[in-house]
N, C-alpha and C positions, 0 to 999 in steps of 0.2 A: 805399647799395646799390652793389655792384660791377657790373662789366659783365655784361649779360645776353647769352648766346650760345645757339645751338642745336647740340647735340652729336648727330651722326648716326652711330649704330653699326649696322653691316650684317653680315649673313652670307648666303653663297651658298646658294640653295635647291638641294637635291639634289647637294651637292658631291661626294658619294661616287660619283656616276655618271661622273665625269671621271677619266681616267688621269693619272698623274703628269706626263706630257708635256703634256697638255692643261692641267693646273693651272698649269704654268709660263707657258703662253700666256695663261691667264686673268689671272694676277697682272700680267703685262706690259700686257695690254689694259685692266685696271682703271686703271692709272696713266696710260696714253695717253689713254683717254677722259676721265679726270678733268682732264687738261690742257685738253680742249675745254670742259669744264664751267667751269673757271677763266676761260677766255677770255670766256665768256658772262656769268658772275656774279662777275667779278673783285672788285667792291666788296663782295661778300657774304662772301668767304672770310676766315676767321680763321686756321685751321690746316689745311694741306693733308692729303691722304689718308695714312693710316698703315695698313699691313697687319700684322696680328698673326701673326707666324710660328708661335707656339706653337699657336694655335687653327687656323691653316691656312686657314680659310674666312671669317675675320672681318676687317673693315676699318672705318675710322672717320675722320671729318673734322669740323671745327668751323666754324660760320658766325657771323659777327659781326652779321648781319641775319637774325634768326630767322624773320621773316615770309616769307622767300624759300625756306625749307628744303624745303617740300613740292613746290613747283614745280621746284626744282632737283633734287630726288630723282627726279621723273618724267622730267626731261630726261636725267639720268644713266642711269636704267633704259632709256630709249629707245636711248641710245648703245650700252650694253652688249648689248642685245638684237640689235643690228644688226652686231656684229663678226664674225659667221660661226661662232661656237662652237655646236656641236650636241651634246646638246639645248640649246635656246635658253637663254642665260645670264640669270638674274634673281636678285634678292636681296631678303630681308626687311630692313626698316629701322625702328629705333626712334629717334625724335627727342626728346631731352630739352631743354627750354627752361628756363633758369635761370642763376644766377650762375656765373662761373668764378673760382676762387680761386688756382689755381696755373697760371701761364702760361709757355709756352715758344715757341709759334707754330711749332714745328718738328715735334714728335712728340706727337700728341694723347694717346697712352697714358702720357705722362709729365706730363700736365696733370690737373687735378682741380677739383672743385666740384660744386655742386648739379645743374647740367645733366648732368654725367657720371653721377651716381648715378641720376637720372631716366631717362636713356637706357639704362643697364644694367638698371634695373628693368623697362623696357618689353621689352627683349630676353628677360629671364627669363620674362615673361608669355606669350611666344609658345609656350611649352611647356605652358601651362595648357589644360585641355580646352576652355575657351571660345574659345581662339584657335588651337589646334593644327591645322595643315593648312588653316586657313581664312583666315588673315590674313597680310598682308605689310607692313602699315604701322601704326605706333603713334606718337602724339604725347602726351607727358606734360609738363605745366607745374607739377604739384604742387597745382593748384587744381581740385578736383572739379567746380566749377561750369563750368569750361572743358573739362576732360578728358573728361567724360561726353558732351557734345554733339559734341566733336571725334571721339570714338571711334565714335559712331553714323554720322557723315558718312564716316569712313574705312572703316567696314564696307561701305558701299555703293560707295565708290570702289574698294576692293579687289576686290569682286565684278565690277565693270565691267572693271577692268584685267586681271584674270585671263583674260579671253576675247580679249584683243587678239591679232591675228595679226601676223606680221612686216610685211606691207604696211601695216597700220594703224599699227604702231609707227613705220614710216618716215614716214608722213604726219604723225603726231603730233610726231615729232622735229623736222620742219621747220616745223610750225605754231607751235611754241613760239618760233621765231626769225624767222618770215616773216609779213608782214602780209597777203599775198594768196594765193589758190589758184593764180593764174597763175604766181607766182614759185616756189611749191612744185612745181607740175607741171613747170616748166622744169628745176628742180633734179633731180628724180627721173625725168624722162623719160616722163611719162604725160600724158594729157589732164587739164585742170583739173577736168572733170566727175568723173573717177575719183578725184581727191583728195577732192572733196566726198563721193563715195560711201563712200570709206574712213573718213572722219571721222564720217559719219552712222552707219555700221555700228558704229563704236567708241563711239557715244553721246558723242562728244567735247564737244558743247555742254553737255550735262548734267554731264559730268565737270569741264569747265572752270569751271562755276559752283560746284561743290563746292570746287575748288582755290582759287577767288577768296574763298570764304567762310572757308576755313582761313587764308589770308593775312591777311584782315581781322581775324580773331580774334587771331592772333599779333602783328599790328602794334599792336593795342590793349593787349596784355598788358604789364604794367609790367616 
């Protein structure tokens, strides 16, 4: 068996809402915030972000540690939500977990393999009635015994995430990198009790358990 990777294909939700000028800022911001992601998950990166110019609102990257894909996705969404673009920037993402057969490590769109096909299939499914307008995250491994329970978990994760406010995103962004409420409070300039309140209102503990379950499943996937 070849190397197993996670291919994360994304597209910006409501991209037509943004002017050409704002879209230029978005493309620059996606690359800048991805640099922060790389700093946090350096050992997980296989191929850095590639923006598909033809599609305009699509981008993609590849991870060599598939089990970190969903956590990294949430961290990236938190960063992009907080860059000051209005309406708040967010994106759908389809994670395909499988083998990679063509490797460049420079441009994911010139790479190929099972993981890429699964990721693309997940993106196509976003237009199905079952998912249209309701979902923002998909994970496909090609094994129905894994994909079905993962999809159920992600259905609830997506419902929770859709209601997060910018203050909640800010607390979550720092909770993903900081061990204590006090350090988060110092970083964002609020009382630590307010950090607790934001995370509780975001149902973060329940969401975190779902995220940990997904990581456990992907880590055990051959």
